[in-house]
PDB file of N, CA, C, O and CB in Angstrom:
ATOM      1  N   MET A   1     -59.737  13.713  20.523  1.00  0.00           N
ATOM      2  CA  MET A   1     -59.162  13.994  19.226  1.00  0.00           C
ATOM      3  C   MET A   1     -59.131  12.758  18.344  1.00  0.00           C
ATOM      4  O   MET A   1     -59.370  12.841  17.139  1.00  0.00           O
ATOM      5  CB  MET A   1     -57.774  14.549  19.387  1.00  0.00           C
ATOM      6  N   GLU A   2     -58.838  11.621  18.940  1.00  0.00           N
ATOM      7  CA  GLU A   2     -58.792  10.392  18.145  1.00  0.00           C
ATOM      8  C   GLU A   2     -60.160  10.088  17.541  1.00  0.00           C
ATOM      9  O   GLU A   2     -60.258   9.701  16.376  1.00  0.00           O
ATOM     10  CB  GLU A   2     -58.317   9.208  19.009  1.00  0.00           C
ATOM     11  N   ARG A   3     -61.202  10.262  18.324  1.00  0.00           N
ATOM     12  CA  ARG A   3     -62.556  10.013  17.824  1.00  0.00           C
ATOM     13  C   ARG A   3     -62.864  10.920  16.633  1.00  0.00           C
ATOM     14  O   ARG A   3     -63.419  10.467  15.632  1.00  0.00           O
ATOM     15  CB  ARG A   3     -63.597  10.232  18.945  1.00  0.00           C
ATOM     16  N   ASP A   4     -62.508  12.182  16.739  1.00  0.00           N
ATOM     17  CA  ASP A   4     -62.752  13.130  15.652  1.00  0.00           C
ATOM     18  C   ASP A   4     -61.952  12.766  14.407  1.00  0.00           C
ATOM     19  O   ASP A   4     -62.461  12.857  13.290  1.00  0.00           O
ATOM     20  CB  ASP A   4     -62.404  14.550  16.099  1.00  0.00           C
ATOM     21  N   ALA A   5     -60.709  12.358  14.596  1.00  0.00           N
ATOM     22  CA  ALA A   5     -59.875  11.973  13.458  1.00  0.00           C
ATOM     23  C   ALA A   5     -60.470  10.764  12.745  1.00  0.00           C
ATOM     24  O   ALA A   5     -60.524  10.733  11.516  1.00  0.00           O
ATOM     25  CB  ALA A   5     -58.437  11.667  13.919  1.00  0.00           C
ATOM     26  N   LYS A   6     -60.915   9.772  13.507  1.00  0.00           N
ATOM     27  CA  LYS A   6     -61.532   8.589  12.902  1.00  0.00           C
ATOM     28  C   LYS A   6     -62.814   8.957  12.166  1.00  0.00           C
ATOM     29  O   LYS A   6     -63.097   8.421  11.094  1.00  0.00           O
ATOM     30  CB  LYS A   6     -61.826   7.531  13.972  1.00  0.00           C
ATOM     31  N   LYS A   7     -63.580   9.864  12.736  1.00  0.00           N
ATOM     32  CA  LYS A   7     -64.831  10.291  12.107  1.00  0.00           C
ATOM     33  C   LYS A   7     -64.557  10.984  10.775  1.00  0.00           C
ATOM     34  O   LYS A   7     -65.234  10.709   9.784  1.00  0.00           O
ATOM     35  CB  LYS A   7     -65.612  11.231  13.042  1.00  0.00           C
ATOM     36  N   MET A   8     -63.591  11.860  10.744  1.00  0.00           N
ATOM     37  CA  MET A   8     -63.315  12.640   9.542  1.00  0.00           C
ATOM     38  C   MET A   8     -62.506  11.863   8.502  1.00  0.00           C
ATOM     39  O   MET A   8     -62.709  12.050   7.302  1.00  0.00           O
ATOM     40  CB  MET A   8     -62.578  13.904   9.914  1.00  0.00           C
ATOM     41  N   ARG A   9     -61.597  11.000   8.941  1.00  0.00           N
ATOM     42  CA  ARG A   9     -60.712  10.294   8.012  1.00  0.00           C
ATOM     43  C   ARG A   9     -61.218   8.906   7.645  1.00  0.00           C
ATOM     44  O   ARG A   9     -60.753   8.320   6.667  1.00  0.00           O
ATOM     45  CB  ARG A   9     -59.335  10.181   8.607  1.00  0.00           C
ATOM     46  N   GLY A  10     -62.145   8.382   8.400  1.00  0.00           N
ATOM     47  CA  GLY A  10     -62.650   7.046   8.102  1.00  0.00           C
ATOM     48  C   GLY A  10     -61.546   6.017   8.245  1.00  0.00           C
ATOM     49  O   GLY A  10     -60.924   5.913   9.302  1.00  0.00           O
ATOM     50  N   ASP A  11     -61.298   5.252   7.181  1.00  0.00           N
ATOM     51  CA  ASP A  11     -60.263   4.208   7.208  1.00  0.00           C
ATOM     52  C   ASP A  11     -58.873   4.734   6.856  1.00  0.00           C
ATOM     53  O   ASP A  11     -57.900   3.980   6.884  1.00  0.00           O
ATOM     54  CB  ASP A  11     -60.634   3.098   6.251  1.00  0.00           C
ATOM     55  N   LYS A  12     -58.775   6.005   6.528  1.00  0.00           N
ATOM     56  CA  LYS A  12     -57.475   6.572   6.153  1.00  0.00           C
ATOM     57  C   LYS A  12     -56.590   6.691   7.388  1.00  0.00           C
ATOM     58  O   LYS A  12     -57.086   6.926   8.490  1.00  0.00           O
ATOM     59  CB  LYS A  12     -57.648   7.960   5.472  1.00  0.00           C
ATOM     60  N   PRO A  13     -55.283   6.530   7.208  1.00  0.00           N
ATOM     61  CA  PRO A  13     -54.368   6.558   8.359  1.00  0.00           C
ATOM     62  C   PRO A  13     -54.193   7.967   8.931  1.00  0.00           C
ATOM     63  O   PRO A  13     -54.357   8.969   8.235  1.00  0.00           O
ATOM     64  CB  PRO A  13     -53.008   5.999   7.955  1.00  0.00           C
ATOM     65  N   PHE A  14     -53.860   8.006  10.203  1.00  0.00           N
ATOM     66  CA  PHE A  14     -53.504   9.258  10.865  1.00  0.00           C
ATOM     67  C   PHE A  14     -52.590   8.931  12.025  1.00  0.00           C
ATOM     68  O   PHE A  14     -52.605   7.816  12.547  1.00  0.00           O
ATOM     69  CB  PHE A  14     -54.768  10.035  11.347  1.00  0.00           C
ATOM     70  N   VAL A  15     -51.809   9.892  12.421  1.00  0.00           N
ATOM     71  CA  VAL A  15     -50.937   9.727  13.583  1.00  0.00           C
ATOM     72  C   VAL A  15     -50.891  11.060  14.320  1.00  0.00           C
ATOM     73  O   VAL A  15     -50.820  12.123  13.702  1.00  0.00           O
ATOM     74  CB  VAL A  15     -49.492   9.256  13.161  1.00  0.00           C
ATOM     75  N   PHE A  16     -50.931  10.992  15.627  1.00  0.00           N
ATOM     76  CA  PHE A  16     -50.769  12.187  16.434  1.00  0.00           C
ATOM     77  C   PHE A  16     -49.272  12.397  16.635  1.00  0.00           C
ATOM     78  O   PHE A  16     -48.544  11.460  16.962  1.00  0.00           O
ATOM     79  CB  PHE A  16     -51.527  12.067  17.806  1.00  0.00           C
ATOM     80  N   SER A  17     -48.829  13.611  16.442  1.00  0.00           N
ATOM     81  CA  SER A  17     -47.398  13.876  16.541  1.00  0.00           C
ATOM     82  C   SER A  17     -47.136  15.202  17.242  1.00  0.00           C
ATOM     83  O   SER A  17     -48.014  16.055  17.378  1.00  0.00           O
ATOM     84  CB  SER A  17     -46.759  13.879  15.154  1.00  0.00           C
ATOM     85  N   ASN A  18     -45.904  15.333  17.674  1.00  0.00           N
ATOM     86  CA  ASN A  18     -45.419  16.568  18.273  1.00  0.00           C
ATOM     87  C   ASN A  18     -44.029  16.785  17.700  1.00  0.00           C
ATOM     88  O   ASN A  18     -43.067  16.161  18.147  1.00  0.00           O
ATOM     89  CB  ASN A  18     -45.407  16.507  19.861  1.00  0.00           C
ATOM     90  N   MET A  19     -43.921  17.658  16.722  1.00  0.00           N
ATOM     91  CA  MET A  19     -42.640  17.864  16.055  1.00  0.00           C
ATOM     92  C   MET A  19     -41.614  18.537  16.963  1.00  0.00           C
ATOM     93  O   MET A  19     -40.409  18.424  16.733  1.00  0.00           O
ATOM     94  CB  MET A  19     -42.838  18.694  14.805  1.00  0.00           C
ATOM     95  N   LYS A  20     -42.080  19.224  17.973  1.00  0.00           N
ATOM     96  CA  LYS A  20     -41.151  19.865  18.907  1.00  0.00           C
ATOM     97  C   LYS A  20     -40.372  18.820  19.701  1.00  0.00           C
ATOM     98  O   LYS A  20     -39.174  18.978  19.936  1.00  0.00           O
ATOM     99  CB  LYS A  20     -41.909  20.799  19.865  1.00  0.00           C
ATOM    100  N   THR A  21     -41.057  17.752  20.114  1.00  0.00           N
ATOM    101  CA  THR A  21     -40.405  16.702  20.901  1.00  0.00           C
ATOM    102  C   THR A  21     -40.007  15.498  20.056  1.00  0.00           C
ATOM    103  O   THR A  21     -39.243  14.645  20.507  1.00  0.00           O
ATOM    104  CB  THR A  21     -41.320  16.252  22.019  1.00  0.00           C
ATOM    105  N   GLY A  22     -40.531  15.426  18.813  1.00  0.00           N
ATOM    106  CA  GLY A  22     -40.241  14.289  17.942  1.00  0.00           C
ATOM    107  C   GLY A  22     -41.187  13.120  18.148  1.00  0.00           C
ATOM    108  O   GLY A  22     -41.042  12.084  17.499  1.00  0.00           O
ATOM    109  N   ASP A  23     -42.140  13.274  19.031  1.00  0.00           N
ATOM    110  CA  ASP A  23     -43.098  12.204  19.302  1.00  0.00           C
ATOM    111  C   ASP A  23     -43.952  11.942  18.057  1.00  0.00           C
ATOM    112  O   ASP A  23     -44.600  12.855  17.545  1.00  0.00           O
ATOM    113  CB  ASP A  23     -43.998  12.567  20.516  1.00  0.00           C
ATOM    114  N   GLY A  24     -43.952  10.700  17.575  1.00  0.00           N
ATOM    115  CA  GLY A  24     -44.719  10.328  16.392  1.00  0.00           C
ATOM    116  C   GLY A  24     -43.962  10.494  15.089  1.00  0.00           C
ATOM    117  O   GLY A  24     -44.445  10.072  14.038  1.00  0.00           O
ATOM    118  N   LEU A  25     -42.794  11.096  15.136  1.00  0.00           N
ATOM    119  CA  LEU A  25     -42.024  11.354  13.921  1.00  0.00           C
ATOM    120  C   LEU A  25     -41.612  10.072  13.209  1.00  0.00           C
ATOM    121  O   LEU A  25     -41.666  10.011  11.981  1.00  0.00           O
ATOM    122  CB  LEU A  25     -40.796  12.166  14.253  1.00  0.00           C
ATOM    123  N   ASN A  26     -41.206   9.058  13.946  1.00  0.00           N
ATOM    124  CA  ASN A  26     -40.798   7.795  13.318  1.00  0.00           C
ATOM    125  C   ASN A  26     -41.943   7.154  12.543  1.00  0.00           C
ATOM    126  O   ASN A  26     -41.723   6.579  11.477  1.00  0.00           O
ATOM    127  CB  ASN A  26     -40.283   6.821  14.375  1.00  0.00           C
ATOM    128  N   GLU A  27     -43.146   7.247  13.061  1.00  0.00           N
ATOM    129  CA  GLU A  27     -44.306   6.695  12.363  1.00  0.00           C
ATOM    130  C   GLU A  27     -44.559   7.438  11.055  1.00  0.00           C
ATOM    131  O   GLU A  27     -44.913   6.823  10.049  1.00  0.00           O
ATOM    132  CB  GLU A  27     -45.550   6.761  13.257  1.00  0.00           C
ATOM    133  N   ILE A  28     -44.381   8.739  11.065  1.00  0.00           N
ATOM    134  CA  ILE A  28     -44.574   9.539   9.855  1.00  0.00           C
ATOM    135  C   ILE A  28     -43.517   9.192   8.814  1.00  0.00           C
ATOM    136  O   ILE A  28     -43.839   9.020   7.638  1.00  0.00           O
ATOM    137  CB  ILE A  28     -44.526  11.044  10.183  1.00  0.00           C
ATOM    138  N   ILE A  29     -42.269   9.087   9.231  1.00  0.00           N
ATOM    139  CA  ILE A  29     -41.181   8.731   8.316  1.00  0.00           C
ATOM    140  C   ILE A  29     -41.421   7.353   7.722  1.00  0.00           C
ATOM    141  O   ILE A  29     -41.243   7.163   6.519  1.00  0.00           O
ATOM    142  CB  ILE A  29     -39.821   8.768   9.040  1.00  0.00           C
ATOM    143  N   ALA A  30     -41.823   6.388   8.542  1.00  0.00           N
ATOM    144  CA  ALA A  30     -42.086   5.029   8.058  1.00  0.00           C
ATOM    145  C   ALA A  30     -43.215   5.026   7.033  1.00  0.00           C
ATOM    146  O   ALA A  30     -43.131   4.316   6.031  1.00  0.00           O
ATOM    147  CB  ALA A  30     -42.437   4.098   9.230  1.00  0.00           C
ATOM    148  N   PHE A  31     -44.265   5.803   7.263  1.00  0.00           N
ATOM    149  CA  PHE A  31     -45.382   5.874   6.321  1.00  0.00           C
ATOM    150  C   PHE A  31     -44.915   6.424   4.979  1.00  0.00           C
ATOM    151  O   PHE A  31     -45.256   5.879   3.929  1.00  0.00           O
ATOM    152  CB  PHE A  31     -46.516   6.749   6.889  1.00  0.00           C
ATOM    153  N   ILE A  32     -44.143   7.491   5.011  1.00  0.00           N
ATOM    154  CA  ILE A  32     -43.647   8.090   3.767  1.00  0.00           C
ATOM    155  C   ILE A  32     -42.769   7.102   3.011  1.00  0.00           C
ATOM    156  O   ILE A  32     -42.900   6.966   1.795  1.00  0.00           O
ATOM    157  CB  ILE A  32     -42.861   9.383   4.060  1.00  0.00           C
ATOM    158  N   LYS A  33     -41.883   6.415   3.710  1.00  0.00           N
ATOM    159  CA  LYS A  33     -41.009   5.428   3.061  1.00  0.00           C
ATOM    160  C   LYS A  33     -41.813   4.271   2.485  1.00  0.00           C
ATOM    161  O   LYS A  33     -41.568   3.850   1.355  1.00  0.00           O
ATOM    162  CB  LYS A  33     -39.971   4.896   4.054  1.00  0.00           C
ATOM    163  N   GLU A  34     -42.759   3.758   3.240  1.00  0.00           N
ATOM    164  CA  GLU A  34     -43.544   2.593   2.828  1.00  0.00           C
ATOM    165  C   GLU A  34     -44.410   2.884   1.612  1.00  0.00           C
ATOM    166  O   GLU A  34     -44.573   2.028   0.743  1.00  0.00           O
ATOM    167  CB  GLU A  34     -44.416   2.122   3.971  1.00  0.00           C
ATOM    168  N   HIS A  35     -44.957   4.069   1.550  1.00  0.00           N
ATOM    169  CA  HIS A  35     -45.894   4.394   0.480  1.00  0.00           C
ATOM    170  C   HIS A  35     -45.239   5.121  -0.686  1.00  0.00           C
ATOM    171  O   HIS A  35     -45.922   5.595  -1.593  1.00  0.00           O
ATOM    172  CB  HIS A  35     -47.013   5.230   1.024  1.00  0.00           C
ATOM    173  N   GLY A  36     -43.910   5.207  -0.659  1.00  0.00           N
ATOM    174  CA  GLY A  36     -43.164   5.749  -1.788  1.00  0.00           C
ATOM    175  C   GLY A  36     -43.517   7.176  -2.160  1.00  0.00           C
ATOM    176  O   GLY A  36     -43.616   7.506  -3.342  1.00  0.00           O
ATOM    177  N   MET A  37     -43.704   8.005  -1.182  1.00  0.00           N
ATOM    178  CA  MET A  37     -44.098   9.379  -1.468  1.00  0.00           C
ATOM    179  C   MET A  37     -42.895  10.277  -1.762  1.00  0.00           C
ATOM    180  O   MET A  37     -43.041  11.494  -1.877  1.00  0.00           O
ATOM    181  CB  MET A  37     -44.886   9.942  -0.301  1.00  0.00           C
ATOM    182  N   LEU A  38     -41.719   9.684  -1.882  1.00  0.00           N
ATOM    183  CA  LEU A  38     -40.520  10.432  -2.241  1.00  0.00           C
ATOM    184  C   LEU A  38     -39.995   9.908  -3.565  1.00  0.00           C
ATOM    185  O   LEU A  38     -40.036   8.705  -3.819  1.00  0.00           O
ATOM    186  CB  LEU A  38     -39.435  10.325  -1.135  1.00  0.00           C
ATOM    187  N   ALA A  39     -39.510  10.786  -4.392  1.00  0.00           N
ATOM    188  CA  ALA A  39     -38.989  10.385  -5.706  1.00  0.00           C
ATOM    189  C   ALA A  39     -37.635   9.734  -5.571  1.00  0.00           C
ATOM    190  O   ALA A  39     -37.041   9.331  -6.571  1.00  0.00           O
ATOM    191  CB  ALA A  39     -38.895  11.588  -6.645  1.00  0.00           C
TER     192      ALA A  39
END
């Protein structure tokens, strides 16, 4: 899956997550905060 994500997204960021267990959630929250995607 990682290889496919890199192929399709190129240099754009991605993170594998599992919202049921919360795995990867902190990385997603940090990205949103860092890039100011909230008003």
